[in-house]
C-alpha positions in Angstrom: 92.0 106.0 90.1 89.2 106.0 92.7 90.1 106.9 96.2 89.3 104.0 98.6 86.0 105.0 100.3 86.7 103.0 103.5 89.9 104.8 104.1 88.6 108.1 102.9 86.1 108.3 105.7 88.9 108.2 108.3 90.8 111.2 107.0 91.0 114.6 108.7 90.3 118.0 107.0 94.0 119.0 107.1 95.0 115.7 105.5 92.3 116.2 102.8 93.7 119.7 102.0 97.3 118.4 101.8 96.3 115.7 99.4 94.3 118.1 97.3 97.3 120.4 97.1 99.6 117.6 96.1 97.3 116.5 93.3 97.0 120.1 92.1 100.8 120.1 91.5 100.1 117.5 88.8 103.4 115.7 89.4 102.8 112.7 91.6 105.1 109.8 91.0 103.6 106.7 89.5 105.9 104.3 91.4 107.4 105.0 94.8 110.0 102.7 96.4 111.0 103.0 100.0 114.0 101.7 102.0 112.5 101.5 105.5 115.5 102.2 107.8 115.9 103.1 111.4 113.7 100.7 113.4 116.6 99.6 115.6 117.8 103.1 116.3 114.3 104.2 117.1 114.0 101.4 119.7 117.5 102.0 121.1 116.8 105.7 121.6 113.9 104.7 123.8 115.7 101.9 125.6 113.4 99.3 124.1 114.2 96.0 122.4 114.8 96.2 118.6 111.5 94.3 118.0 109.6 97.3 119.4 111.1 99.4 116.6 109.9 96.8 114.0 106.5 96.8 115.6 106.2 100.6 115.4 107.5 100.4 111.9 104.4 98.4 110.9 102.3 101.3 111.9 104.2 103.5 109.4 103.7 100.8 106.7 99.9 101.0 107.4 99.9 104.8 107.1 102.0 105.1 104.0 100.0 102.4 102.2 96.8 104.1 103.0 98.1 107.6 102.0 99.5 106.1 98.7 96.1 104.5 97.9 94.2 107.7 98.8 96.5 109.8 96.5 96.1 107.5 93.6 99.7 106.4 93.4 99.8 103.3 91.3 102.8 101.4 92.7 104.4 101.3 96.1 107.4 99.0 96.7 108.7 98.4 100.2 112.1 97.0 101.1 110.8 94.7 103.9 113.6 92.2 104.2 116.9 91.9 102.3 119.0 88.8 101.7 121.6 90.4 104.0 119.1 90.6 106.8 119.3 86.8 107.2 122.7 87.5 108.9 121.0 89.3 111.8 120.7 87.5 115.2 118.3 84.6 114.8 116.0 85.9 117.5 115.5 89.2 115.5 115.0 87.3 112.3 112.3 85.1 113.9 110.6 88.2 115.3 110.6 89.9 111.9 109.1 86.8 110.3 106.3 86.7 113.0 105.6 90.4 112.4 105.4 89.8 108.6 103.0 86.9 109.1 100.9 88.9 111.6 100.8 92.0 109.3 99.6 89.9 106.3 96.9 88.1 108.3 95.7 91.2 110.0 95.7 93.5 106.9 94.8 91.4 103.9 91.0 91.8 104.1 91.2 95.6 104.6 93.7 95.9 101.8 91.4 93.8 99.6 88.4 95.9 100.5 90.3 99.0 99.5 91.3 97.6 96.1 95.0 97.1 96.9 96.8 94.3 95.1 99.6 92.6 97.0 102.7 91.5 95.1 106.1 90.2 96.3 109.6 90.0 94.8 112.7 88.2 96.1 113.7 84.6 97.0 110.3 83.8 98.5 111.2 80.1 99.0 113.7 81.2 101.6 110.9 82.4 103.9 109.4 80.2 106.6 106.6 78.0 105.2 104.0 79.7 107.3 105.0 83.1 105.9 105.0 81.7 102.3 101.5 80.3 102.9 99.9 83.6 104.1 101.8 85.5 101.5 100.5 83.3 98.7 97.0 83.7 100.1 97.3 87.5 100.2 98.5 87.6 96.6 95.7 85.3 95.4 93.1 87.1 97.4 93.9 90.5 95.9 95.0 89.4 92.4 92.0 91.0 90.7 92.2 94.4 92.5 93.0 97.4 90.3 94.1 100.0 92.8 97.5 100.4 94.4 100.0 97.6 93.7 101.8 97.0 97.0 105.0 95.1 96.4 106.9 93.6 99.3 110.6 93.0 98.7 111.3 89.9 100.8 114.6 88.0 101.0 115.5 90.4 98.1 118.6 92.0 96.8 119.3 93.8 93.5 122.4 91.8 92.8 120.6 88.5 93.4 117.9 89.6 90.9 120.4 90.7 88.3 122.4 87.5 88.6 119.2 85.4 88.4 118.2 87.3 85.2 121.7 86.7 83.6 121.4 83.0 84.4 118.0 82.7 82.8 119.1 84.6 79.8 122.2 82.3 79.5 119.9 79.3 79.6 117.6 80.7 76.9 120.7 81.5 74.7 121.9 77.9 75.2 118.5 76.5 74.3 118.5 78.6 71.1 115.3 80.5 72.1 117.2 83.8 72.5 120.0 85.3 70.4 122.7 87.5 72.1 121.9 90.2 69.6 118.3 90.3 70.9 119.4 91.2 74.5 118.3 94.9 74.8 117.7 96.8 78.1 114.0 96.1 77.6 114.6 92.4 77.1 116.9 92.2 80.1 114.3 94.0 82.3 111.7 91.3 81.3 113.8 88.7 83.1 113.9 90.6 86.4 111.4 89.9 89.2 110.1 93.4 88.8 109.2 92.9 85.1 105.5 93.6 85.8 106.3 97.0 87.5 107.3 100.3 85.9 110.6 101.6 87.0 110.4 103.7 90.3 110.1 107.4 89.9 111.0 108.2 93.5 113.2 106.3 95.9 112.8 107.3 99.6 115.3 106.3 102.3 114.6 107.0 105.9 117.1 107.5 108.8 119.5 109.8 107.0 121.6 107.1 105.3 122.8 107.9 101.8 123.1 104.5 100.1 120.7 102.2 98.1 121.6 99.0 100.0 121.3 96.6 97.1 117.7 97.6 96.4 116.3 97.7 92.8 119.8 98.4 91.4 118.8 98.1 87.7 115.4 99.8 88.1 116.4 103.0 89.9 118.8 104.2 87.2 116.7 107.4 86.7 114.7 107.5 90.0 114.7 110.7 92.0 116.4 110.0 95.4 115.1 111.4 98.6 116.7 110.9 102.0 115.3 112.1 105.3 116.7 112.0 108.9 113.3 110.7 110.1 113.5 107.1 111.4 111.1 104.8 109.7 108.8 104.3 112.8 108.3 108.1 112.8 107.8 108.3 109.0 104.1 108.9 108.6 102.0 110.6 105.9 103.1 114.1 106.6 106.7 113.1 106.0 105.6 111.2 103.0 103.9 114.3 101.6 107.1 116.3 102.0 108.9 113.7 99.9 106.2 113.9 97.3 106.3 117.7 97.2 110.1 117.6 96.8 109.8 115.1 94.0 107.2 117.4 92.3 109.6 120.4 92.5 112.4 118.6 90.6 113.1 118.6 86.9 113.5 115.1 85.5 115.7 115.2 82.3 116.5 111.5 81.7 119.9 112.5 80.1 118.5 115.4 78.1 119.0 119.1 78.6 116.6 121.5 80.4 115.7 123.0 77.1 114.6 119.6 75.8 112.1 118.9 78.5 109.1 120.8 79.6 109.8 122.9 82.7 106.7 124.1 84.5 108.4 125.1 87.8 107.7 128.8 87.1 104.1 128.2 86.1 101.8 130.3 88.2 99.3 127.6 89.0 102.1 125.3 90.0 103.7 127.9 92.3 100.4 128.7 93.9 99.7 125.0 94.6 103.2 124.6 96.0 102.9 127.6 98.2 99.6 126.3 99.5 101.2 123.0 100.3 104.0 124.7 102.2 101.5 126.6 104.2 99.7 123.4 105.2 103.0 121.8 106.2 103.9 124.8 108.3 100.5 124.8 110.0 100.9 121.1 110.9 104.2 121.6 112.8 
């Protein structure tokens, strides 16, 4: 996948070296999903209103999207607004919707120029009409792009999606277009809103929490989980690179034994690349 040239021109030498070292590991995830947590705590620690944390969190979104595209990661899915988030104070919900609308309006052309395709999952009809309108435009504007697929999970929950899939399967069985014997894991997955996406390889959660919060419950069955104490507004590309490096270091067995899967952790070239990456991280501190 080509690196977006517009964003490439903005990168610093240290960042170029980090990305080169990550690529040399040869184990970048194809699909990264992120639970963006900690905006409120970030604002509270600075005695700022919660919306200030959400605003700063948008800057992290920008940086992680750019870094993902530059690295050639194919899919990035962000948990932007859950069905449970509707329970928050109305003033905060309204602020989040305004920020979402502003982000899409401000970023769609740059994302399009950098070959990013925008996608959305969730109960989109629950969003305000103005947000639905700009979201639809952003999706249609970028539909033919072949770079990073940026999926925004909006008014989304894993349980909602699974229940919705079961309901659609039940309807097809009742219509006679589907037999119960034909319902395989692959067939079930085709009814989910994520059916156009591969399953996540890496799930990142910021702010130190150790739960998946109703996010991609079916899809993350074999995802590698990575939690960091860093709050989302402070989670920028260097933190992202550390998560990717940790992912590269792990052995993914998918239920098999270590002897059944290829294990290159002791490979000399891999170790040298990993050591170089560690040196770069240390120099950046």
